[in-house]
N, C-alpha and C positions, 0 to 999 in steps of 0.2 A: 211818179214825180220825184225828182231828186231834191234832197234837202239842201238848203243854203247854209254853208258853214258859218259859224259865229266868228267874227273877226273883231278883236278888241281894238278900240281906237286909243292909241297912245301918242302923245305929243312927242316931238323931237327932243324937247328939253325936259323929259320926265324926271331926270336925276336932279334938277334944280328946284323941284317942287317942295321937298322937305329937307330939314337939316340932316336927317339920317342918311339920305342918299348923297347929299353934298359931302358929308364926311367920308362916306364910302368911296366916292369918286376921288377925293383928295388922297385918301389912303392908297388907292390903287395907282394914282399918278406918282406916288413917291418912288415907284420902281424906276422911273427914268433917271433922276439924279443919282440914285444908288447904282444903277447900271453903269452910268458914266464914270462914277468913282471906281467901280470894280474894273472897268476896262483900263482906266488910268493905272490902277494897281497892277494889273497884268502886264501893262507896258513897262512898269517899274521893274518887275521881276525879270522880264525879258531883257531890258536894258542892263540890269545888274549882271545877268548871266552872260551877256554878249561881250561888251568891251568897255574900256574906260571912256571912249568917245561917246558911245551910246548912253552911258550913265550920265555924263556931263550934259548931253543934249536933253535928257529927261529932267535933270535938276534945273536947267535953265528954263525949260517949259513950265515947271512948277511955279516959277517966279512971275509968270504972267498973271496980271490981276483977274482976268476972266477965269483962269483955272482956280485961283484962290477962292473966288466967289462961288464957283460951281462946287468946290469941295466943301465950303461952308453950307451951301444949300443941301448937299448930300448928307452932311452930319445932322442938320435939322430934320431932314426927311427921315433919316434912320431913327432918330430919337422919337419923332412923332409916331412912326411905325411901332417902335418898342413900347411906347405908352399904350397904344391901342391894343397891341397883342397882350400886354400884361393885364389890361382891363378885361379882355375877352377870355383869358385863360381860365378863370374860375367857372365860367359858363361852359366852356368847351371840355374842361377836364376837372370836374369836381372831385375832391379828395374826401373820402369817407373814413372817419376814425370811429370805430364802434357803430353806434346808431346815429351819430351826428356827422354833418359835413363841416369841413373846415371853412371858417368865415372867408368871404371874398377879400376883405381888407387884409387879413393875415397872409393870404396867398399872394396878393399883390405886393405887400411889404416884403415878404420873403423873396420874391422875384427881384425886387429892386436891390435888396441886400446882396443877393447872389451876383447880380449885375455889377454892383460896386466892387465887390471882392475880386471878381474875375478881371474887371477893368484895371483895378490897382495892381493886381499881379502882373498883367500884361505890360502895364506902364513901367513897373520896376524892372521887369525882364529886359524891356527895350532900353531903359535908362542904363542898366548895367552893361549892356552890349555896346552902347555908344560911349 
């Protein structure tokens, strides 16, 4: 006699049952606007390397309100992802000093400080070039 395999019954909307899964799905969906922003950036580089007409076309495309909104959504999605990664970092990569582990709040604060310093550095480099 053959055994009948156990098959779990899972609803189609299992990810909407708990806040943890909702946040997980939202975090995973942030890849879409970030991908669109990255493709837009690659088009920027290709247009800049191509010709003045291609660059002008890209600049004019950036003035489209839909593109502006998509870029703003991509920034919000990237910041949301950054917040979630910084919160997960102490769990994924605990740092031990002597017999004790560095507190989660110190690791997260240090990550935000590093983020701010690097962002300011990039901003001033770009500002100096413009």
